[in-house]
N, C-alpha and C positions, 0 to 999 in steps of 0.2 A: 711901377709908380709913374704914371703919366699924368699929364695935365698941362695947363698953360705955363706954369712955372718951370716946366722941364724942357721947353722949346728953346733952342739956342737963339740968342738975340739977333743974330745975323747969319743964317745958314750958309749963304754963299761965301762967307769968310771962314767957315769951319775948317779946322785942321784935325788930323789924327795924331795922337801921341800915345806912347806906351811908357808907363812909369813902373819901375821895378823897385819896390820898397823893401829895405832890409832892416834888421834889428829884431826886437821883440814885437812882432806884428801879427802873429797868429794866436788865436785863442784869447784875444783881448778886445774883440768887437771892431777891429780895424776895417773890415770890409763894409760893415754897416755904417761906420763913420764916413767912409768914402762915398757911400750911397747918399747920405744926408748932405754932405758937402757938394757933391755933383748936382744933386737936385736943386739945392739952393743957388748954385751958379749957372744953372741951365745947360749942364753938360750931359751928354749921353755916352753910353759905353758899358763897362762892367768892371768888377773887382773880383779877383779870385786868388785863393791860396795856391802857392807852388810847392812842389814836393821838397824843394831845398830850403823851405822855411820863409821865403820871401812872399810878398803879396804883389801881384801884377794888377795894375790899373790901366785899362784901355779907355781912352777918353777922346770924344769928338766935341769940338767947340771952337769958338773964336779964340785967337791967341791970348787976349787979355784974360778971359775966363780960365784958359788952361794954365796960365801963370798963377792965377789965384788958387786954382786947385792944387798945383804943385806946392804952394806955400802951406795949404791945409794939410797935404800929405806929409810934409816935412815935420809937422807938429804931431799929428795923429791924436787918437783918443787918450784920455788920462792914463789908462793902464798900459799903454804901449811905450816903447822906447825906440824911436826911429834913429838908425845910425847912418842911413843913406837913402837917397832917392836918385836913381839913374833914369834919365829921360832920353828917349829916342823917338825920332819920327816913325810913324806907322802908316800902313796902307789903310785906306778907307774901307771899312767893312759895313756894308749897308744894313745887315741884320741887327746891328747895334745902334742904328741911327734914331730910334724912336724913344728909348728910355735908358736909364742906368740901372743895372741889375747886379746881383751877386751870382757868379757862376760857380758851380760846384765840381768842376773837373780841372785837372792841371796837366 
């Protein structure tokens, strides 16, 4: 999903963050919810299920958009029940700098 709406507003201010989301977040459309939120906010990266039941969201974007994404992740889609979002700084991974996608490996 690429297009003008998915380009970060200010690429030189972009940061990388990793969000580890716990609760009932697998099998409820959570990754696709993350894709829609990230695209709306102009954030690039990925969402993927982890073997331990959490969802990992790797995000690249300006600090303000990353904060807005975290707020969205804390809410999640209607069928989810988020019990926690752990945020840590992450290394910049250029291969994820063009779009936001769903990854299928954990």
